[in-house]
C-alpha positions as CSV (number, residue, x, y, z in Angstrom):
1,M,0.0,0.0,0.0
2,R,1.2,3.5,-0.9
3,T,1.1,5.7,2.2
4,L,2.1,9.2,3.2
5,V,2.8,10.5,6.7
6,T,2.6,14.2,7.5
7,G,4.9,15.1,10.4
8,G,6.9,12.0,9.6
9,A,10.1,13.4,10.9
10,G,8.6,14.1,14.3
11,F,7.9,12.0,17.4
12,I,4.9,9.9,16.6
13,G,5.2,10.3,12.8
14,S,8.7,8.8,12.6
15,H,7.7,5.8,14.6
16,L,4.7,5.4,12.3
17,A,6.9,5.6,9.2
18,D,9.1,2.9,10.7
19,A,6.1,0.6,11.4
20,L,4.6,1.1,7.9
21,L,7.9,0.2,6.3
22,A,8.3,-2.8,8.5
23,A,4.8,-4.0,7.4
24,G,5.9,-3.8,3.8
25,H,4.2,-0.5,2.8
26,D,5.6,2.2,0.5
27,V,6.1,5.4,2.6
28,A,6.5,9.1,1.8
29,V,7.0,11.6,4.5
30,V,6.0,15.3,4.5
31,D,7.6,17.5,7.1
32,D,8.7,21.1,7.1
33,L,11.4,20.2,9.7
34,S,10.4,23.0,12.0
35,R,10.2,20.5,14.9
36,G,10.9,17.2,13.3
37,R,14.4,15.9,12.7
38,R,15.7,14.6,9.3
39,A,17.7,11.9,11.1
40,Q,14.4,10.4,12.4
41,V,13.1,9.7,8.9
42,P,13.8,6.1,7.9
43,E,16.1,5.8,4.9
44,A,13.6,3.8,2.9
45,A,11.0,6.6,3.1
46,R,10.9,9.5,0.7
47,L,11.2,12.8,2.6
48,H,9.5,16.0,1.1
49,T,10.3,19.1,3.0
50,V,7.0,20.8,2.6
51,D,4.7,22.8,4.9
52,V,1.2,21.4,5.2
53,R,-0.2,24.9,4.5
54,S,1.7,25.2,1.2
55,P,0.1,25.0,-2.2
56,E,3.0,22.6,-3.1
57,L,1.1,19.9,-1.2
58,H,-1.4,19.5,-4.0
59,A,1.2,18.7,-6.7
60,L,3.1,16.5,-4.2
61,L,0.1,14.3,-3.5
62,G,-0.7,14.2,-7.1
63,E,2.8,12.8,-7.8
64,E,2.9,10.4,-4.8
65,R,-0.7,9.1,-5.2
66,P,-1.0,7.6,-1.7
67,E,-3.9,5.4,-0.9
68,V,-3.8,6.3,2.8
69,V,-2.6,9.5,4.4
70,F,-1.7,9.7,8.1
71,H,-2.0,13.3,9.2
72,Q,0.4,13.8,12.2
73,A,1.7,17.2,11.5
74,A,0.5,19.9,13.9
75,Q,1.3,22.7,16.2
76,I,1.3,20.6,19.4
77,D,1.8,23.1,22.2
78,V,-1.5,23.8,24.1
79,R,-0.1,26.9,25.8
80,R,1.3,28.3,22.5
81,S,-2.2,27.9,21.0
82,I,-3.4,30.4,23.6
83,S,-0.5,32.8,23.2
84,E,-0.4,32.5,19.4
85,P,-3.9,31.6,18.3
86,L,-3.5,32.7,14.7
87,L,-0.4,30.5,14.2
88,D,-2.2,27.5,15.8
89,T,-5.2,28.1,13.5
90,E,-3.1,28.4,10.4
91,I,-1.3,25.1,11.1
92,N,-4.0,23.0,12.7
93,V,-7.1,24.2,10.8
94,V,-5.9,25.8,7.5
95,G,-3.2,23.1,7.2
96,M,-5.8,20.5,7.8
97,V,-8.2,21.9,5.1
98,N,-5.3,22.3,2.7
99,L,-4.4,18.6,3.2
100,L,-7.9,17.4,2.8
101,Q,-8.4,19.3,-0.4
102,A,-5.1,17.9,-1.7
103,C,-6.2,14.4,-0.7
104,A,-9.6,14.8,-2.5
105,G,-7.8,16.0,-5.7
106,A,-5.3,13.2,-5.6
107,G,-7.8,10.4,-5.1
108,V,-6.6,9.4,-1.7
109,R,-8.9,6.7,-0.3
110,R,-8.5,7.3,3.5
111,V,-7.2,9.9,5.9
112,V,-6.2,8.9,9.5
113,F,-6.2,12.0,11.6
114,A,-4.2,12.6,14.8
115,S,-6.9,14.2,16.9
116,S,-6.7,14.8,20.7
117,G,-8.8,13.2,23.3
118,G,-6.7,14.9,25.9
119,A,-7.8,18.4,24.7
120,I,-11.2,18.2,22.9
121,Y,-13.3,17.0,25.9
122,G,-12.1,19.6,28.4
123,D,-12.8,18.9,32.1
124,T,-15.6,16.3,32.4
125,E,-17.5,14.7,35.2
126,Q,-17.4,11.3,33.3
127,V,-13.9,9.8,33.7
128,P,-12.8,7.8,31.8
129,T,-14.5,9.9,29.0
130,P,-16.1,8.1,26.1
131,E,-16.4,9.4,22.5
132,E,-20.1,10.2,23.0
133,H,-19.3,12.8,25.6
134,V,-19.9,16.4,24.6
135,A,-16.7,18.1,23.4
136,M,-15.9,21.2,25.5
137,P,-12.3,22.1,24.7
138,A,-10.6,24.3,27.2
139,S,-7.8,25.4,24.8
140,L,-7.6,26.7,21.2
141,Y,-5.5,23.6,20.4
142,G,-8.4,21.5,21.4
143,A,-10.8,23.6,19.5
144,A,-8.6,23.3,16.4
145,K,-8.5,19.5,16.7
146,L,-12.3,19.4,17.0
147,C,-12.6,21.6,14.0
148,G,-10.3,19.3,12.0
149,E,-12.6,16.4,12.8
150,A,-15.6,18.4,11.5
151,Y,-13.8,19.3,8.3
152,G,-12.9,15.7,7.8
153,G,-16.5,14.7,8.2
154,V,-17.6,17.2,5.6
155,Y,-14.9,16.1,3.1
156,A,-16.1,12.5,3.6
157,Q,-19.6,13.6,2.6
158,L,-18.6,15.8,-0.3
159,Y,-15.9,13.6,-1.8
160,G,-16.3,10.1,-0.4
161,L,-13.0,10.5,1.5
162,E,-12.8,7.8,4.2
163,F,-12.0,9.6,7.5
164,V,-10.9,8.2,10.8
165,A,-10.0,10.4,13.8
166,L,-7.8,9.0,16.5
167,R,-8.2,11.0,19.7
168,Y,-4.9,10.5,21.4
169,A,-4.4,10.7,25.2
170,N,-1.0,12.0,26.4
171,V,1.4,10.2,24.2
172,Y,5.0,9.5,25.4
173,G,8.0,7.5,24.4
174,P,11.4,7.6,22.7
175,R,12.0,10.5,20.4
176,Q,9.6,12.8,22.2
177,D,10.9,16.4,22.2
178,P,12.2,17.3,25.7
179,H,12.3,21.0,24.8
180,G,9.4,23.5,25.0
181,E,6.1,23.1,26.9
182,A,4.8,19.9,25.4
183,G,5.7,16.4,26.6
184,V,6.0,16.3,30.4
185,V,7.6,12.8,30.3
186,A,10.4,13.8,28.0
187,I,11.0,17.1,29.9
188,F,11.1,15.4,33.3
189,A,13.3,12.5,32.0
190,R,15.9,14.8,30.5
191,K,16.0,17.0,33.7
192,L,16.4,14.0,36.0
193,L,19.2,12.4,33.9
194,S,20.9,15.8,33.9
195,R,20.6,16.1,37.7
196,E,18.4,19.1,37.2
197,T,15.2,19.8,39.3
198,P,11.9,19.3,37.4
199,V,9.2,21.9,38.1
200,I,5.7,20.7,38.7
201,N,3.0,23.2,37.9
202,G,0.7,23.7,40.8
203,D,0.1,21.0,43.4
204,G,0.8,18.1,41.0
205,T,-2.6,16.4,41.5
206,Q,-3.7,17.2,38.0
207,S,-4.1,13.8,36.2
208,R,-3.5,12.6,32.6
209,D,-3.8,9.3,30.7
210,Y,-0.4,8.4,29.4
211,V,-0.2,6.1,26.4
212,Y,2.9,4.7,24.9
213,V,3.9,5.7,21.3
214,G,4.1,2.1,20.1
215,D,0.5,1.5,21.1
216,V,-0.5,4.7,19.3
217,V,1.3,3.6,16.1
218,R,-0.6,0.2,16.3
219,A,-3.9,2.1,16.5
220,N,-3.0,4.0,13.3
221,L,-2.2,0.8,11.5
222,L,-5.5,-0.8,12.6
223,A,-7.4,2.3,11.6
224,A,-5.9,2.2,8.1
225,A,-6.7,-1.4,7.6
226,A,-10.3,-1.4,9.0
227,D,-13.3,-1.7,6.7
228,R,-15.6,1.2,5.9
229,S,-18.0,0.3,8.7
230,A,-15.3,1.3,11.2
231,L,-15.0,4.9,10.1
232,G,-15.4,7.6,12.8
233,A,-13.7,8.8,15.9
234,Y,-11.8,6.6,18.5
235,N,-10.2,7.4,21.8
236,V,-6.7,6.0,22.0
237,G,-5.8,5.8,25.7
238,T,-5.3,3.5,28.6
239,G,-8.2,4.4,30.9
240,R,-5.7,4.9,33.7
241,E,-5.3,8.2,35.4
242,T,-1.8,9.2,36.7
243,D,-1.3,12.5,38.5
244,V,1.9,14.5,37.9
245,N,3.3,13.8,41.4
246,A,3.0,10.0,40.8
247,L,4.4,10.4,37.3
248,F,7.5,12.2,38.7
249,A,8.0,9.4,41.3
250,L,7.9,6.7,38.6
251,L,10.3,8.6,36.4
252,R,12.7,9.2,39.3
253,D,12.7,5.5,40.0
254,A,13.3,4.7,36.3
255,A,16.2,7.1,36.2
256,G,17.7,5.8,39.4
257,V,18.1,9.2,41.0
258,R,17.1,10.8,44.2
259,G,15.7,14.2,44.9
260,E,12.4,16.0,44.8
261,A,10.7,18.2,42.2
262,S,10.0,21.8,42.9
263,H,6.5,23.3,42.6
264,G,5.8,26.4,40.5
265,P,2.5,28.3,40.1
266,A,-0.4,26.5,38.4
267,K,-1.0,27.3,34.8
268,P,-4.2,29.2,34.2
269,G,-6.9,27.2,32.4
270,E,-5.1,23.9,32.8
271,Q,-7.4,20.8,32.8
272,R,-7.5,19.0,36.2
273,R,-8.3,15.6,34.8
274,S,-8.0,13.8,31.5
275,C,-8.6,10.1,31.0
276,L,-10.1,8.3,28.0
277,D,-12.4,5.3,27.6
278,A,-11.0,3.4,24.7
279,S,-13.5,0.5,24.8
280,R,-14.9,1.5,21.3
281,A,-11.4,1.1,19.8
282,A,-11.2,-2.4,21.5
283,R,-14.6,-3.4,20.2
284,V,-14.4,-2.1,16.6
285,L,-10.7,-1.9,15.8
286,G,-9.4,-4.7,18.0
287,W,-7.0,-2.2,19.7
288,S,-6.0,-2.0,23.3
289,P,-2.9,-0.7,25.0
290,Q,-0.2,-3.3,25.5
291,V,2.7,-1.4,27.1
292,G,2.2,-0.6,30.8
293,L,3.2,2.8,32.2
294,E,6.1,1.6,34.3
295,D,7.6,-0.4,31.4
296,G,7.0,2.4,28.9
297,L,8.7,5.0,31.2
298,R,11.7,2.7,31.7
299,T,12.1,2.4,27.9
300,T,11.7,6.1,27.5
301,V,14.3,7.0,30.2
302,E,16.8,4.5,28.7
303,F,16.3,6.2,25.3
304,F,17.2,9.6,26.8
305,R,20.1,8.1,28.7
306,E,21.6,6.7,25.5
307,M,21.0,10.0,23.8
308,A,22.8,11.9,26.5
309,A,25.7,9.4,26.4
310,T,26.3,10.0,22.6
311,R,26.5,13.8,22.9
């Protein structure tokens, strides 16, 4: 199968490109390398350095003629979406529409979209939260992801484009960017290994659902292979809540270091709880998480340890 991965030089996208190649698929990667790294793109994949907002995307898809497109490219920082709303909208909404239009023109059969279960629901009283719950995003990032799902649904109606939205929980694992505001696991792991003191925002009792990148990649492969009756939106999470204090303790044990984190001020508007009910993905796609949090964190810490040793 001919496939194309946007954001394929990034964290999740590069793992997905690896898995597609391992499964025998033809893989093209689109990434503007603003965050992604060329070194993370597998050698057997064709890399096109193109912004998803660019008109170039239409000609590129016409040349590549992928059967399935995995849309991973995004502005991923929730706080940046609030401080720079126009940038977030340009990348996550305008970029999405540009891609969908290019897919429709190139005869793409299916788009698998990286949405966000961690951001589109907002704070809810039903935890773990199912797909049927009303979406009440608390950030512009969440609003943009929800908007992307709506556009995908319209393109499905207008052009017959098969559309699947995977609503990720908090994804972590090797290759996650430890710089910036996104990716608390990577940020804490790097600081602990560098003998720096991680800073926990607020009291640390805010909880998230942490899902390992390998499990997320597997959900993408299943979504691509599923029949038409399986189109729609799916939560991709573990159903397990872990607060930031507990996460820090697990990472400290995995890193084999002592010490405590410091606490800074709480971030305005931050969700208190986020945890996803992924029973629909289990029932329809046959997907369930296979990597436990403790094992996944150990693997992630070892990746950052090896990265630090090679510098």
